[in-house]
N, C-alpha and C positions, 0 to 999 in steps of 0.2 A: 339599272341594270335589270333587277328584279322584277320591277312594274313591267317591262319592257318583256322581260320573259312571261310574263303570265298574262301577259295581253296574245303574244305567238303563241300560249299553248291554247287559246282558245279559238285559235282562227283555223274556220273549214282547210280540209287537207293537210293541217299538220297531223302527224301522228302524237298521240301521248309519249309524254316524259314527265320523269319527276326531276327536282329540282332537290336541292339539298344546298344550304348555306352554310359555309365553313366561317369562320373567324380568322383571317391568315395568323392576324397582327397573334391569336392566342397559341400559334404553333410558331416557334422561332426556324425550324426549318422550311415552311412555305411562305414567314418573313425576308428572310433570308432571299429564295427564292422569287418573291413576286415586287418585294418592295415598294417600289411606287407603281406596278402595274395595278391596284383594285380598284376597280373589282374588277375582277377577272372570271372566265369562262370559262370552266374546262372538262373536259369529256372522263368518263370513268377511270382512263389510265393516265390521266393527267397531261393528257393534251390540249394545249390553250385554243381553246376554238377564237375567244375576242377579249378584249382590254376597254377598259373605262366605256362602253359604250356599248349596247348589242349590234353585233353585223346578221343581224335577223336572214339574210341571204345565205350567210356560211354553215347559221345553223339549219336550215333547213336543206341545204347540199351534208348534212353530215346526218341527220334525222331521216334522209333518203334514203341515204344509205343501208340503211338497217330494212328496206322494205324486201 
């Protein structure tokens, strides 16, 4: 998913965004919350955008909400 996010970041028209990689297995609360749903893409407030694979359309829609 990280490679797909990096590719999305370089697409024309996609607003700039930061990526923070968090080791879910290193945090017992995150491990309990996400368990088998890794990798997971979450926003800054912890809202999940997608699991396993990048949902580029959903991420574009989310990023577009900040314009």
